[in-house]
C-alpha positions as CSV (number, residue, x, y, z in Angstrom):
1,X,155.8,126.3,196.2
2,X,153.7,128.8,194.2
3,X,154.1,126.5,191.2
4,X,152.6,123.5,193.1
5,X,149.7,125.6,194.3
6,X,149.0,126.9,190.7
7,X,149.1,123.3,189.3
8,X,146.8,122.1,192.1
9,X,144.3,124.9,191.4
10,X,144.5,124.3,187.7
11,X,143.8,120.6,188.1
12,X,141.0,121.3,190.6
13,X,139.4,123.8,188.2
14,X,139.6,121.3,185.3
15,X,138.0,118.6,187.4
16,X,135.2,120.9,188.5
17,X,134.6,122.0,184.9
18,X,134.4,118.4,183.7
19,X,131.9,117.5,186.5
20,X,129.7,120.5,185.6
21,X,129.9,119.8,181.9
22,X,128.3,116.4,182.6
23,X,125.4,118.0,184.4
24,X,124.4,120.0,181.3
25,X,123.9,117.0,179.1
26,X,120.9,115.8,181.0
27,X,117.7,116.0,179.0
28,X,114.1,115.5,179.8
29,X,112.9,112.0,178.9
30,X,109.3,113.1,178.1
31,X,107.0,116.0,178.1
32,X,105.3,116.6,181.4
33,X,101.5,116.3,181.0
34,X,99.0,118.1,183.2
35,X,96.4,116.4,185.4
36,X,93.6,117.7,183.1
37,X,95.4,116.1,180.1
38,X,95.5,112.7,181.8
39,X,91.8,113.0,182.8
40,X,90.8,113.3,179.2
41,X,93.2,110.7,177.8
42,X,92.2,107.5,179.4
43,X,94.5,105.1,177.5
44,X,97.6,107.2,178.0
45,X,96.7,107.6,181.7
46,X,96.3,103.8,182.1
47,X,99.6,103.2,180.3
48,X,101.4,105.7,182.4
49,X,100.0,104.3,185.6
50,X,101.1,100.8,184.6
51,X,104.6,102.1,183.8
52,X,104.8,103.9,187.1
53,X,103.7,100.9,189.1
54,X,106.2,98.6,187.3
55,X,109.0,100.2,189.4
56,X,107.6,102.6,192.0
57,X,111.0,103.2,193.6
58,X,112.3,104.7,190.4
59,X,109.2,106.2,188.7
60,X,106.7,107.0,191.4
61,X,108.0,110.5,192.1
62,X,108.2,111.6,188.5
63,X,105.8,114.5,187.5
64,X,103.9,112.4,185.0
65,X,103.4,109.6,187.4
66,X,102.1,112.0,190.0
67,X,99.8,113.8,187.5
68,X,98.4,110.5,186.1
69,X,97.7,109.3,189.6
70,X,95.9,112.5,190.6
71,X,93.9,112.3,187.3
72,X,92.9,108.7,188.1
73,X,91.7,109.8,191.6
74,X,89.8,112.7,190.1
75,X,88.1,110.5,187.5
76,X,87.2,107.8,190.1
77,X,85.8,110.5,192.4
78,X,83.5,111.6,189.7
79,X,82.0,108.1,189.0
80,X,78.5,107.2,189.9
81,X,78.0,105.8,193.4
82,X,76.1,102.6,194.0
83,X,77.2,101.1,190.6
84,X,76.7,97.3,190.5
85,X,79.9,96.9,188.4
86,X,82.1,98.4,191.1
87,X,80.1,96.8,194.0
88,X,79.7,100.2,195.8
89,X,76.9,99.9,198.3
90,X,77.0,103.3,200.0
91,X,76.1,106.7,198.7
92,X,77.9,109.8,199.8
93,X,76.0,112.2,202.0
94,X,75.1,115.4,200.3
95,X,75.2,118.4,202.5
């Protein structure tokens, strides 16, 4: 009986070790860029946003997608109001 328990524990330990070993092989796909970096690098920001929008279910929650989106919002918030190219017709109230 003790022998069966020892074999079961040994097999369980081996299975657990193999599962945990697989977790260590995961590597980062790309370097995480900051919001500030995406604000200053327009082409990379646009490329990242296009990539993120290509499959939102898979990419949307990745750090670079979030940072690129926030940078896009920051850049757009700093644009001039009442610009004919963007067809903005209202100006923000300055308090």
